N, C-alpha and C positions, 0 to 999 in steps of 0.2 A: 458429386458427379453428376446428378439434375441436371444442376444449374449449369455448369460448362457445357454440356451438350443441349442445353438452350441457348445459353450463351452463342453456339457455332451456328445453327439453325436459324437462328433471327437475323446474323449478321447474312446468311448466304441468303433469304429469302430479301435482303435489301442491293443485293448486285441487281433482281429482275428489271429488268427497264433501263439502267443508266446508258445513257448514250450521249456521244462529246457534241457538244459545240463544232461548227464549221469555223474556219478564221485563216486567211490568207497566208500559206505556207510562204515565208517570207523571212528576213530579217532584222524589216526595218526599225521594231522597236524591240523592247526586252516580251511585250504579252506575242507577237507573234513568231520569236524566236524561242520562245519556251515550250509552245503550241507545235512547231516545226518537230522540235524534238520526240513529245510522247506521242505525236498524230503520225511519224515516220515509222514509229515501235510499235502502232496499239495493233494487235490480231488481223484485221480488217484492214487495213493498209499498211502492211509491214514494207517498206521500204527503207533500208538502214541508211544507203547510199547516199539518202538526201540531209543526213547530218553532218553529213562530212565538213560541211562549211561552216559549223557548229565549231570544232578542235581546227581552229588554225596551225598548219606548223605539224600536223601528226597526216599520216596516213591515213588512205579510207578502213583499212581493214584496224587498226590500232583508234579512230575514230569512231567507228562502229563498237571497239569494243568499251573505250568509255563511256559513249551514249547507254549500250547499255545495263554499263553496270551502274550508272548515279540515275535511270529508270527503276533498276533492284532496289537500290536504297530506297528512294523513295514509296516504291510498291509496299517493299515488307516493311513499314514503320510506320505506314498507315500516313506518310505525313502529305495530305491533299495540297495542290495548286488550286487555287480560284481564281480564273482565268480572269474574270470579271474586275480582281484585284489589283494584276498583273499592271506595270502602267505603261500607257498605250503610247506616252509620247517617245519621239525618236531621238529627240536632246534632251531626256528625262535625265534630271541631277538627283547624286543622291543625297539626301540632307546631311548628313554626319560627314561624310568626306569629302563634298562638293565636287566628285568627281562626276562622269557616266558611269553610274555604278551599281547593280539592280540584284541583292541578296536574294535566291530563291525560297530558302526559309531560315527563317530563326535557328532551327535545331541545329544546321551546319553553316556558321556564318565562311566560313572559308570556301563555300561553292557560290561565285556567282556570275553573272553576265558584265563584259563593260564591253564598250564602243569601240573598234577600228575601222575609222573611216566614215560610213553609211548603215554599214553591218553590226550586229549586235551577237559577240561571239564569248564563248568561254575562258574567262583571263586563263595565262598561263598556271597562277599558282592553284585556279580550279581541277586545273587537268592535271596535277601534279598532286593534289587533295584525293582525288577522287577514289585511286586505287586501295589508300590506306584508311579510307573510310569504307568502302566494300569489305576490307580484310575484317575492320571490327564490329559490321554489320553481322558478318557471316564467318565468324570463328573457327578456324580448327578444320580450316579445310571444308565445310560445312555446304559452300559454292558449288562444290563439286558435285554432290550431289544433285544439283538441276541441268547439269551435264547429261544424267542418267534417263531424264524425264522425256514422256513423249514431248512433240514439239506440237506445232498450234493445229496439225492436220486433223487430231484426233477431236472424237466429236467430245459437246457440252451440255450437263442438266443444269438449270437453274443456276444458268452463266461460272460454272465450272468445270474442267474436264474429269473425265476418270476417274484419273489417276490423282488429281487433289482432293477426289472422295476417299478414295482408298487412303489415302495421305492423313486424311481426316480420323477415318477409322480406325487408324493406325497409331495419331499422336490419342486420341478417345483412350485404348485399350491401355496403349502406355500409363497414359494418366494415370488410370485404376490399377494398375498393379503398381505403378510408386507409390502411391499415395497407401496402397498397405502394407508395402515396403517399410517406408518412412514411419508411420507408428507402431511396424514394430520394432525396428531399432532403437526408435526415441523412447522406446516404453523399456526396453532391455537396460536401455545407456542407464536409465535412474536407476535401474534397479541397481545397477555396478556404481553409482555414486552414491545411494543409501546404506552400499555394502552389508545389504541383506540379500540371501534368499528370496523370501516370505518378503516381499510385500503386504503391508494392513490395505485390506480393501478399498477404507475412502481415500488412502494416498494414490490407489491404483486409478480406482475413478477417475478423481481430479489431473492425475498425469495423463489418461488417454483425452481425456476434456481437452488438454491443454496442445495433445501430441496433434490432431486430427486438423485445426487449421494452422498449426506448424507445418502440417507435410502438405496440405495446400497451399502454402508460401511459397515450399519449394518445385510444387506442381507446376508452378505459371512460373519462376523461371527456367522449367525445362522448355515448355510449353513456348515462349520467348524467345530459346534457343533456336526451336524447330521449326517455328510457322514460316521466318520467312523462305524458307524452304521450299514452300509450295507455293509461291509465287501468286498470291492470292489477289484479288481487287483492289485497289487503293484504298476503294472507300470501307472494302471488310477489314482491309486491315489496319485501318484506324479504328475502325469501331471495336477488334478485337484488343486492339497495343490499350488504348483507352480504358475499354475495361479490367486489361490485367494490371494498369498503375492505379485504379480505382480500387478494386482487388487487393492487390499486394499490402497496401497498410492496413485496408479493414482485417485480412487474414493475421497479419502479424500483431495486430492491435490487439486480436480475438485473442491470439497468441501468451499474450502477456499477460491481461486479463484476466485468464486460466492458470496461468504459473502464479496470481499472486493467491490465489486459492491453494495453493501447493506449497506455498510458501508458508502462508497461514496456519495449515495444519501443523506444521513441525514449530511453529512457534506457539502454537497454544502445549500441542505435546510438549515442550521445554518449559511452558510457563505453567504447567499442570506440576514440575517437580520444584518450583521454586515454593517457599514457605511462606511470600508476599501474595495477596490476592488481587492485587492492583494493575499487573500486569497482565493479567485471565478478561479485565478491562480496555487493556489498552491493544491487546490485538483485534478485536472486531473494529476500534476506529481506525488502525494503522492498515487495514487491510480496507475500511472505504475508502482511505483518503487516496491508496496506491490507487486502487481505481480509477477514480475521479480524474487523477492525472494522467492514470491509462488513457483513460476516454479523449482528455481535453487535446494530448497529442493527436491521439490518434483520427479527430478528427481536422485539426491542423494539417497533419499530413495528407490525408484526403482531399483536402480544400485546395494545397500547393500544387496535387497534381492533376487537378483540376483547371490549374493556371490561375487560379485565383491568387489575388493581389491580399497575401496572408501580411504581410508588414502593412499595409492600411486597414488591413481587419482587427490584427492586433492593436492599432493606434487607438481606432475605435473604441472597439472591446476595456484597453485602459483606461477610456473616459468616460465611459460608461459604469466601468468598474470605480471607478475614483468615488462617483457621485453615487453611487450604490453603496459602497464603502461610506461614505458620509451620512447615507438614511439610515446604514444597520451598522452603525459602530459599537451598539452594545454585544450587538449580537459577534459582533468580531472580538470584542472583549473576551467574552466568556470562550469565544475558540480554544483564545492564547492561553486564560487562565486556566483550564481545560486541559493544554498542555504543558505549564507549569508544575499543573498537579502530578502530574504522568511522570517530571523530569525529574521535580524536587522530590515528591511520594512522601507529602505531611503526613499523609494517612493511607487507611487500605480499609477496603470491604472488611466489615465487622468490627473495627476499631469502635470507641467509646469517645468522641472528642467534647469540646466546650469551646464557644468561641463566641462571645459578644451577642450572649442573648439565646444562644446556640446549645441546647443537650439532648445527645441523644448517641446510635448507633448508625453508623455510616455505609448504606443498603448496594447503593449504584454509585459509582462517577462515571455520567455521562458527556456527549462532548457539548451538553448549552450549560447542564447546572447537575449537581449532585445532590442525590437523593437521602434525607439523614429520618431515621426512624427515632423521636420520644420519649422518652420514659412514662407518657401517657398513652403510647401508641399512634399516637399520628405520625404524618407524614410531612417533611419539611422538605419543601424543594428550593434551593438556594443556589444562584448562579454562580458560576465556576469565578467570572471576574470579580467578584465580591468577596469567593472565597480566597482567591489568591491573596487579596488585600489586607484578611482578616489574621490575627493572633489566635493560632490553631493552639488548642492546649489538649495535646493527642495522650487522654487518657489510658488509651487502647498500650499503646507504646509501653507501657511501665514495666521494666523488669522486677518491680518486686514492688507492692500496696502497703500504703501505713496506714499503722494503728497508731493514733497519738489521743491519749486520753488522761485524765487524771485524778486519781483514784483518793478519796475523803473518807480520812479515817476518825474515831473521833478522838478527845484531846485525854482518854482517859486511858489510853492504850501503853503498858508499859513499853518502856526501852526497849526491852532484850524481843518481847513480841515483837515490837516493829520491827525490828533487826531482822529477826527471822521469818517475816510475811515478806520481807522486800527479797531477802535471800530464794524466796520459794516461787516467788513470781520471776526470779531471774530462771526458777530451773523451769517453768512453765515453757519457758522459751530457748533453753537449751533441749527439753529433750519433746520437743513438738516436732513432727518429721517435714511441717507445711511452715517453718519460722525460719526467718536469713539471720543465721547466728553472728555472724562475721559482724553487724550494725546493730545494737539495742540500747536503750538508757533505761535502765529501771532505777529511781534515787528517792528517798526520798526527799521534797523539790519546794517544802512550802509551807509556811504557820498561816493559814488563814483566818481570818474571824470567827467561823466554825468548826474547821478540820484542819488536820493535819494531812498533807494534801502529798501524794507517793506520783511520780512520775513515771507513767508506765507508755514507752515509744520502741514500737516493733515494727516489723515489716513481715507482712505471709508473701510467699512464695505459689501463688496461684494463678492461673490464664483468667479466669474471668470474675466478673463481677459477683456471680450467684456463688462464685467459692470462694470468695471472699466473704461474702457475708455469713456461709456455714461455718467457716474459720472464728473469726469475729465472736458470733454466737456461742462458740464450744469455748474460745476463750474469756470470756465473760463469764458462763458458769463455770468454768474449773478456777475462775479468782472468785466466786463468791463460795464455791467450795473449800476453798483456802481458808478464804477468814473464817467460813464458819467454824473449821477442823481448829484454828489458832484462837478462838472466839474474840476475833477484831471485830467491831458493830462500824458501819458507815456511819458516814457523818452527812448529817441534811441543815440547811436552816433554819435553825429555831432560838427561840428565846426562854431559856429555861434557869428557873430560880432554884437554885443548889442550899440544903441546908445541909451544913456537909455532918453534922451532929446535934441530935437531941439528947437528952437525957431519957436514959434508957433503954437507949435504942442503938441499931447497929448502926454503924457510920453506909454510908450512900456510895462512895467510893469504891468504884470494882477493883476487885485482885486480878493478878495475872493467875490462868489457869493452871499455870505449870510452874517447875521453878529453874532457872536461866538453865544449870547442870541438865536440864530434860530434853532442852529446845533442838537439840542435835538429833538428839533419839528421834524425837516426835517428826520435826522435818523429814528424815530416810524413808520413814516408816508410810510418810502421807505421800511423797516422790513416788513411793516405788507402786504406789496403787494408781496413781497419776499413770502415768507411765504403760500401766495394762490399760487403760482406758483411752489411750490416744494412739496406740501402735497399730500399725494397717496389721488385719483381721488376714 
């Protein structure tokens, strides 16, 4: 509100000392005809009868009405006519049409002067268009309010009448009340949309911040509606409407800028409910990109409101952008690489990945690079453009973690003992709470140079590498306990000279620690003790 008040008083001070330069009061050329029109309707020289000749075919009363309406249109919209730029040539020819024609302002191309004989007058089509333009500038009968205002006989202060000062004060008060009303209504509307009687404080603060500039934007629409009724001087109206046209895109862009924060809060809450952590990194990037887009659109909109050649500007920026893109193609590649990572989701924060010499845990996926914590506790930064081209082995996305090994036992193991050992290994998998029961392979697999090899191929149902290591250790220790219980020895590469029999000594070939008919009973007893060791407490 303080800024709006300052704008009003600034333009009011600009009205001091404005004086019109004197020109001949005739219709010999476009310049003199326009000057005659506005001079005859000025406060100091109010003689509307002089404008009769500008509107051929109209009565004096009709000509006066059209002249006043046209002046009100130009004054209220701040369309300033610089007399020095209006052609002085009596035989002026419009370059586009090739006729004796002069358009007063590009905003209203249908309002123009034509030459009839030696006089410049308003064309018949212009006389028909003026009432409809006047109705558009003063919609819903607001022009009737001007009939209630005091005339030129009232005194003035700083270039404005007393009733105009009162009108400005009323508009400022109305603006303040409407601002409070708009903010209140918008906050209640958001509460209805989110279907919650209690709005979380971060959402409430973000909505309030977005509602403030939007209420100012709506307020400017109301002011643009009523400002013409005050019949301010053309220079004041020009400054006011220029300020409005610049402020409107600024306020609307600021509203969209803050709406991005509101939307991002809901996106963050939604991302927190998902299992993946990659979308938690995606929300801040989307918020930043959306804000950049809003700022760019807002800047282009403001420049367009100031009558800049936006097309030429965009073309220039495009050429410069092409040169910049060539110079920064690696950066752009990394940006698209980050976009591909978020779309394809080859990994997420916390995953263990392996890719072309890269081995570690993903800590952060940024806009340019991905940060990986290696198992040496160092940090590796990899450009996203390279990550997108890598063959990534995501160890973190494993549903189960494989344990594949060969258990080497000595050749002197009795067949029935070895068979019981294999059955015992299968029991380790079946009764353990963290193994995948659907897929495992345990078999006597090979007869090697030094041992009989038993394939032990199982999967652990654990979420982390640390848990995997703990289960591996537990499983290896249980294998050793089972082997000790069955009297099985593990083989290792050796060269041993065996003398099977020496006179007077017992044979060195070991015998089974139990008979074949005792194996089932011993295995059931051992598995019972195993279940007690691995069952959750």
